[in-house]
PyMOL CGO cylinders between C-alpha atoms (Angstrom):
from pymol import cmd
from pymol.cgo import CYLINDER

trace = [
    CYLINDER, 24.19, -33.25, 41.74, 22.42, -34.63, 44.80, 0.3, 1, 1, 1, 1, 1, 1,
    CYLINDER, 22.42, -34.63, 44.80, 22.11, -31.05, 46.01, 0.3, 1, 1, 1, 1, 1, 1,
    CYLINDER, 22.11, -31.05, 46.01, 20.25, -30.12, 42.83, 0.3, 1, 1, 1, 1, 1, 1,
    CYLINDER, 20.25, -30.12, 42.83, 17.80, -32.98, 43.39, 0.3, 1, 1, 1, 1, 1, 1,
    CYLINDER, 17.80, -32.98, 43.39, 17.18, -31.76, 46.95, 0.3, 1, 1, 1, 1, 1, 1,
    CYLINDER, 17.18, -31.76, 46.95, 16.65, -28.19, 45.77, 0.3, 1, 1, 1, 1, 1, 1,
    CYLINDER, 16.65, -28.19, 45.77, 14.21, -29.23, 43.03, 0.3, 1, 1, 1, 1, 1, 1,
    CYLINDER, 14.21, -29.23, 43.03, 12.38, -31.38, 45.57, 0.3, 1, 1, 1, 1, 1, 1,
    CYLINDER, 12.38, -31.38, 45.57, 11.90, -28.35, 47.83, 0.3, 1, 1, 1, 1, 1, 1,
    CYLINDER, 11.90, -28.35, 47.83, 10.69, -26.31, 44.87, 0.3, 1, 1, 1, 1, 1, 1,
    CYLINDER, 10.69, -26.31, 44.87, 8.17, -29.01, 43.99, 0.3, 1, 1, 1, 1, 1, 1,
    CYLINDER, 8.17, -29.01, 43.99, 6.98, -29.25, 47.58, 0.3, 1, 1, 1, 1, 1, 1,
    CYLINDER, 6.98, -29.25, 47.58, 6.35, -25.50, 47.67, 0.3, 1, 1, 1, 1, 1, 1,
    CYLINDER, 6.35, -25.50, 47.67, 4.37, -25.66, 44.43, 0.3, 1, 1, 1, 1, 1, 1,
    CYLINDER, 4.37, -25.66, 44.43, 2.28, -28.52, 45.84, 0.3, 1, 1, 1, 1, 1, 1,
    CYLINDER, 2.28, -28.52, 45.84, 1.61, -26.50, 48.98, 0.3, 1, 1, 1, 1, 1, 1,
    CYLINDER, 1.61, -26.50, 48.98, 0.57, -23.53, 46.84, 0.3, 1, 1, 1, 1, 1, 1,
    CYLINDER, 0.57, -23.53, 46.84, -1.96, -25.72, 45.07, 0.3, 1, 1, 1, 1, 1, 1,
    CYLINDER, -1.96, -25.72, 45.07, -3.40, -26.93, 48.38, 0.3, 1, 1, 1, 1, 1, 1,
    CYLINDER, -3.40, -26.93, 48.38, -3.22, -23.77, 50.50, 0.3, 1, 1, 1, 1, 1, 1,
    CYLINDER, -3.22, -23.77, 50.50, -5.27, -21.09, 48.75, 0.3, 1, 1, 1, 1, 1, 1,
    CYLINDER, -5.27, -21.09, 48.75, -4.86, -18.63, 51.65, 0.3, 1, 1, 1, 1, 1, 1,
    CYLINDER, -4.86, -18.63, 51.65, -1.08, -18.68, 51.43, 0.3, 1, 1, 1, 1, 1, 1,
    CYLINDER, -1.08, -18.68, 51.43, -0.75, -19.49, 47.73, 0.3, 1, 1, 1, 1, 1, 1,
    CYLINDER, -0.75, -19.49, 47.73, 1.33, -16.40, 46.94, 0.3, 1, 1, 1, 1, 1, 1,
    CYLINDER, 1.33, -16.40, 46.94, 3.71, -17.18, 49.82, 0.3, 1, 1, 1, 1, 1, 1,
    CYLINDER, 3.71, -17.18, 49.82, 4.28, -20.75, 48.62, 0.3, 1, 1, 1, 1, 1, 1,
    CYLINDER, 4.28, -20.75, 48.62, 4.75, -19.65, 45.01, 0.3, 1, 1, 1, 1, 1, 1,
    CYLINDER, 4.75, -19.65, 45.01, 7.32, -17.08, 46.13, 0.3, 1, 1, 1, 1, 1, 1,
    CYLINDER, 7.32, -17.08, 46.13, 9.13, -19.80, 48.07, 0.3, 1, 1, 1, 1, 1, 1,
    CYLINDER, 9.13, -19.80, 48.07, 9.06, -22.03, 45.00, 0.3, 1, 1, 1, 1, 1, 1,
    CYLINDER, 9.06, -22.03, 45.00, 10.58, -19.25, 42.92, 0.3, 1, 1, 1, 1, 1, 1,
    CYLINDER, 10.58, -19.25, 42.92, 13.39, -18.86, 45.45, 0.3, 1, 1, 1, 1, 1, 1,
    CYLINDER, 13.39, -18.86, 45.45, 14.11, -22.60, 45.27, 0.3, 1, 1, 1, 1, 1, 1,
    CYLINDER, 14.11, -22.60, 45.27, 14.00, -22.42, 41.47, 0.3, 1, 1, 1, 1, 1, 1,
    CYLINDER, 14.00, -22.42, 41.47, 16.61, -19.66, 41.51, 0.3, 1, 1, 1, 1, 1, 1,
    CYLINDER, 16.61, -19.66, 41.51, 18.78, -21.73, 43.87, 0.3, 1, 1, 1, 1, 1, 1,
    CYLINDER, 18.78, -21.73, 43.87, 18.54, -24.61, 41.39, 0.3, 1, 1, 1, 1, 1, 1,
    CYLINDER, 18.54, -24.61, 41.39, 19.63, -22.35, 38.54, 0.3, 1, 1, 1, 1, 1, 1,
    CYLINDER, 19.63, -22.35, 38.54, 22.51, -21.06, 40.64, 0.3, 1, 1, 1, 1, 1, 1,
    CYLINDER, 22.51, -21.06, 40.64, 23.53, -24.63, 41.46, 0.3, 1, 1, 1, 1, 1, 1,
    CYLINDER, 23.53, -24.63, 41.46, 23.49, -25.59, 37.77, 0.3, 1, 1, 1, 1, 1, 1,
    CYLINDER, 23.49, -25.59, 37.77, 25.58, -22.54, 36.86, 0.3, 1, 1, 1, 1, 1, 1,
    CYLINDER, 25.58, -22.54, 36.86, 28.06, -23.34, 39.63, 0.3, 1, 1, 1, 1, 1, 1,
    CYLINDER, 28.06, -23.34, 39.63, 28.34, -26.93, 38.43, 0.3, 1, 1, 1, 1, 1, 1,
    CYLINDER, 28.34, -26.93, 38.43, 29.14, -25.84, 34.87, 0.3, 1, 1, 1, 1, 1, 1,
    CYLINDER, 29.14, -25.84, 34.87, 31.63, -23.18, 36.00, 0.3, 1, 1, 1, 1, 1, 1,
    CYLINDER, 31.63, -23.18, 36.00, 33.45, -25.79, 38.10, 0.3, 1, 1, 1, 1, 1, 1,
    CYLINDER, 33.45, -25.79, 38.10, 33.38, -28.28, 35.24, 0.3, 1, 1, 1, 1, 1, 1,
    CYLINDER, 33.38, -28.28, 35.24, 34.74, -25.74, 32.76, 0.3, 1, 1, 1, 1, 1, 1,
    CYLINDER, 34.74, -25.74, 32.76, 37.48, -24.66, 35.16, 0.3, 1, 1, 1, 1, 1, 1,
    CYLINDER, 37.48, -24.66, 35.16, 38.50, -28.28, 35.67, 0.3, 1, 1, 1, 1, 1, 1,
    CYLINDER, 38.50, -28.28, 35.67, 38.75, -28.71, 31.91, 0.3, 1, 1, 1, 1, 1, 1,
    CYLINDER, 38.75, -28.71, 31.91, 40.74, -25.50, 31.46, 0.3, 1, 1, 1, 1, 1, 1,
    CYLINDER, 40.74, -25.50, 31.46, 38.13, -23.49, 29.59, 0.3, 1, 1, 1, 1, 1, 1,
    CYLINDER, 38.13, -23.49, 29.59, 39.72, -20.01, 29.26, 0.3, 1, 1, 1, 1, 1, 1,
    CYLINDER, 39.72, -20.01, 29.26, 36.30, -18.32, 28.87, 0.3, 1, 1, 1, 1, 1, 1,
    CYLINDER, 36.30, -18.32, 28.87, 35.53, -19.05, 32.53, 0.3, 1, 1, 1, 1, 1, 1,
    CYLINDER, 35.53, -19.05, 32.53, 38.71, -17.66, 34.08, 0.3, 1, 1, 1, 1, 1, 1,
    CYLINDER, 38.71, -17.66, 34.08, 38.56, -14.27, 35.71, 0.3, 1, 1, 1, 1, 1, 1,
]
cmd.load_cgo(trace, "trace")
């Protein structure tokens, strides 16, 4: 879960930069969205791994 904290931190940093850098606001918001998607992917991965470890048959295959 430390990785998720790092990813969310990067997302937050990009959103802060977007608020401060009006010229490149769209760039920073796009970067933040990429980090947000990475966070969602990390969460999904974590739950897939957890379900596999607990033998959840819905996750197999």
